[in-house]
C-alpha positions as CSV (number, residue, x, y, z in Angstrom):
1,X,170.1,97.5,55.2
2,X,166.6,98.6,54.4
3,X,163.9,96.2,53.1
4,X,163.7,98.2,49.9
5,X,167.5,97.9,49.4
6,X,167.5,94.2,50.2
7,X,164.6,93.5,47.8
8,X,166.4,95.3,45.0
9,X,169.6,93.5,45.6
10,X,167.8,90.1,45.6
11,X,166.2,91.0,42.2
12,X,169.6,91.8,40.8
13,X,171.1,88.6,42.2
14,X,168.2,86.5,40.9
15,X,167.9,87.9,37.3
16,X,171.4,89.4,36.8
17,X,170.3,92.0,34.3
18,X,172.6,93.7,31.8
19,X,173.4,97.4,32.3
20,X,172.3,100.0,31.6
21,X,169.0,98.5,32.9
22,X,166.3,97.9,30.3
23,X,163.4,98.9,32.5
24,X,160.6,97.7,30.2
25,X,162.1,94.2,29.8
26,X,163.0,94.0,33.5
27,X,159.5,94.7,34.7
28,X,158.3,91.6,32.9
29,X,160.4,89.5,35.3
30,X,158.8,90.8,38.5
31,X,155.6,88.7,38.5
32,X,153.3,91.7,39.1
33,X,149.5,91.1,39.0
34,X,149.1,93.3,35.9
35,X,151.3,94.3,33.0
36,X,152.9,97.7,33.2
37,X,152.7,100.2,30.4
38,X,155.1,103.1,30.1
39,X,154.0,106.4,28.5
40,X,155.9,109.6,27.7
41,X,153.7,112.5,28.4
42,X,154.2,116.2,27.4
43,X,151.4,117.5,29.5
44,X,152.8,116.8,33.0
45,X,153.7,119.8,35.1
46,X,157.4,120.6,35.0
47,X,157.8,119.8,38.7
48,X,156.5,116.2,38.1
49,X,159.0,113.7,36.6
50,X,156.8,110.6,36.8
51,X,153.6,109.2,38.2
52,X,151.9,105.8,38.4
53,X,148.2,105.4,37.9
54,X,146.5,102.1,38.9
55,X,142.9,101.3,39.7
56,X,141.4,97.9,40.6
57,X,139.4,97.8,37.3
58,X,142.4,98.7,35.1
59,X,143.8,95.9,33.1
60,X,147.2,97.5,33.1
61,X,149.3,99.7,35.4
62,X,150.3,102.9,33.8
63,X,153.6,104.7,34.5
64,X,153.8,108.2,33.0
65,X,157.1,110.1,32.6
66,X,157.6,113.7,31.8
67,X,158.7,113.8,28.1
68,X,160.1,117.3,28.7
69,X,162.7,116.0,31.2
70,X,166.1,114.5,30.5
71,X,166.0,110.7,29.8
72,X,168.0,110.0,32.9
73,X,165.4,111.7,35.1
74,X,162.6,109.8,33.3
75,X,164.5,106.5,34.0
76,X,164.9,107.2,37.7
77,X,161.3,108.4,37.9
78,X,160.0,105.2,36.2
79,X,161.9,102.9,38.6
80,X,160.8,105.0,41.6
81,X,157.2,104.5,40.5
82,X,157.8,100.8,39.8
83,X,159.2,100.5,43.4
84,X,155.8,101.7,44.8
85,X,154.1,98.9,43.0
86,X,156.6,96.2,43.8
87,X,157.0,97.2,47.4
88,X,153.2,97.2,47.9
89,X,152.8,100.8,48.8
90,X,149.2,101.9,49.2
91,X,147.3,104.2,46.9
92,X,146.5,104.1,43.3
93,X,148.3,107.4,42.4
94,X,151.9,108.2,43.2
95,X,154.0,111.2,42.0
96,X,157.8,111.4,41.7
97,X,159.2,114.9,41.9
98,X,162.6,115.9,43.1
99,X,162.3,117.2,46.6
100,X,159.0,115.4,47.0
101,X,157.1,118.7,46.7
102,X,153.7,116.9,46.4
103,X,154.0,115.5,49.9
104,X,154.2,111.8,49.0
105,X,154.4,109.7,52.2
106,X,158.0,110.4,53.2
107,X,158.7,106.8,54.3
108,X,157.4,105.4,51.0
109,X,159.1,108.1,49.0
110,X,162.4,107.2,50.7
111,X,161.9,103.5,50.2
112,X,161.1,104.0,46.5
113,X,164.3,106.2,46.0
114,X,166.4,103.6,47.7
115,X,165.0,100.8,45.5
116,X,165.4,102.8,42.3
117,X,169.0,103.8,43.2
118,X,170.0,100.2,44.0
119,X,168.3,98.8,40.9
120,X,169.8,101.4,38.5
121,X,173.3,101.5,40.1
122,X,173.8,98.2,41.9
123,X,176.4,98.4,44.7
124,X,178.6,95.5,43.3
125,X,178.7,97.1,39.9
126,X,179.7,100.4,41.3
127,X,182.5,98.8,43.3
128,X,183.6,96.9,40.3
129,X,183.9,100.1,38.3
130,X,185.6,101.9,41.2
131,X,188.1,99.1,41.4
132,X,189.2,99.6,37.8
133,X,189.0,103.4,37.5
134,X,191.2,105.4,39.8
135,X,190.2,108.9,38.8
136,X,187.0,110.2,40.5
137,X,186.1,112.3,37.5
138,X,186.5,109.3,35.2
139,X,184.5,107.1,37.5
140,X,181.5,109.5,37.5
141,X,181.6,109.7,33.7
142,X,181.8,105.9,33.5
143,X,178.8,105.6,35.8
144,X,176.8,108.0,33.7
145,X,177.4,105.8,30.7
146,X,177.2,102.3,32.3
147,X,174.0,103.0,34.2
148,X,172.4,105.7,32.0
149,X,172.0,108.0,35.0
150,X,172.5,111.7,35.6
151,X,175.8,113.2,36.8
152,X,174.1,114.2,40.1
153,X,172.7,110.6,40.6
154,X,176.2,109.2,40.0
155,X,177.8,111.7,42.4
156,X,175.3,111.0,45.1
157,X,175.8,107.2,44.8
158,X,179.6,107.6,45.0
159,X,179.3,109.6,48.2
160,X,176.7,107.4,49.9
161,X,178.7,104.3,49.2
162,X,181.8,106.1,50.6
163,X,184.0,105.1,47.6
164,X,186.4,107.8,48.9
165,X,187.3,108.9,52.4
166,X,186.7,112.6,53.4
167,X,185.1,113.2,50.1
168,X,182.7,115.6,48.4
169,X,181.2,116.0,45.0
170,X,180.3,119.6,44.0
171,X,178.9,120.9,40.7
172,X,179.3,124.7,40.3
173,X,177.8,127.1,37.9
174,X,179.4,130.5,37.8
175,X,181.0,129.8,41.1
176,X,177.8,128.8,42.9
177,X,176.9,125.2,43.9
178,X,174.3,123.5,41.9
179,X,174.6,120.4,44.1
180,X,176.8,119.3,46.9
181,X,177.2,115.8,48.4
182,X,179.7,115.0,51.1
183,X,180.7,112.0,53.2
184,X,180.1,112.3,57.0
185,X,183.8,112.6,57.6
186,X,184.3,115.5,55.2
187,X,185.5,118.4,57.3
188,X,185.3,121.5,55.0
189,X,182.4,123.8,54.8
190,X,181.4,125.8,51.7
191,X,182.8,129.0,53.3
192,X,186.2,127.2,53.6
193,X,186.1,126.2,49.9
194,X,184.4,129.1,48.1
195,X,187.3,131.4,47.5
196,X,189.7,128.5,46.6
197,X,187.2,127.0,44.1
198,X,186.3,130.4,42.7
199,X,190.0,131.0,42.0
200,X,190.4,127.7,40.3
201,X,187.4,128.4,38.1
202,X,189.0,131.6,36.7
203,X,192.3,129.7,36.1
204,X,190.8,126.9,34.1
205,X,189.6,126.8,30.5
206,X,186.5,124.9,29.3
207,X,187.3,121.3,28.6
208,X,190.3,121.3,30.9
209,X,190.9,118.9,33.8
210,X,193.4,119.4,36.6
211,X,194.2,118.1,40.1
212,X,195.0,120.5,42.9
213,X,195.9,120.1,46.5
214,X,194.1,122.0,49.2
215,X,194.3,121.4,53.0
216,X,195.5,117.8,52.4
217,X,192.7,117.2,50.0
218,X,193.2,116.1,46.4
219,X,190.9,118.4,44.4
220,X,189.9,116.9,41.0
221,X,188.4,119.6,38.8
222,X,186.8,119.6,35.3
223,X,185.9,122.9,33.7
224,X,182.8,122.3,31.6
225,X,180.9,124.5,29.1
226,X,178.4,127.2,30.0
227,X,180.0,128.2,33.3
228,X,179.9,124.8,34.9
229,X,182.8,123.1,36.9
230,X,182.7,119.7,38.5
231,X,184.8,119.3,41.6
232,X,185.6,116.1,43.5
233,X,187.5,116.5,46.8
234,X,189.1,113.4,48.1
235,X,191.0,112.8,51.4
236,X,191.7,109.2,50.7
237,X,190.5,106.1,48.9
238,X,188.4,103.6,50.8
239,X,189.2,100.0,51.1
240,X,186.8,98.6,48.4
241,X,187.6,95.0,49.2
242,X,186.6,95.5,52.8
243,X,183.4,97.3,51.8
244,X,182.4,94.4,49.5
245,X,183.0,92.0,52.4
246,X,180.8,94.1,54.6
247,X,178.0,94.0,52.1
248,X,178.3,90.2,51.8
């Protein structure tokens, strides 16, 4: 477990916040040297989701989020920037942009991402939801609502926690992947799946859900609007009780 992850889990255990996390209220509990102000900004470049500005002579720390971005991305960016402050990262100016295109220190960027992920979608809360909700598609939807995160963030979290064995989450648009996340034991390549998923896309109507079987995988599909289709491929369900014990 990384230091960033451990610190986030300790904060959750200590303060036991309600979810979805109220970021503005939660920051008041952290005991930072200065108050933190959050600002929505319409002038940020599109590739920047959030940034933090702090100088020694400032009375407050300022976290700016891109008002033109979805609320879920603004929330993740805010907590990513808050992580830089709480974890004591150096520098008075940090950017958050998907893919880290501004070259933020890669170690600090990774630590801030881990902290934000754990704080917004705590591992125990995710396991609790997964224990109650059997359908992968329903689980992702529940996570979007319970944690106020994006579909992609929820999918990435499900995969990294290995809620399912031999699993992958794929969002397609017009038959091409928008994002793909897969567990280390997932054995199919995109080339192995492309024709099958393309055929499914043509067979399904918008709003329709269906479960298929392909190469011993359960393929959970949801045809969405505007050419999108969400696919969760599952080879088996992990032992959640064992995983909770490992965390403890």
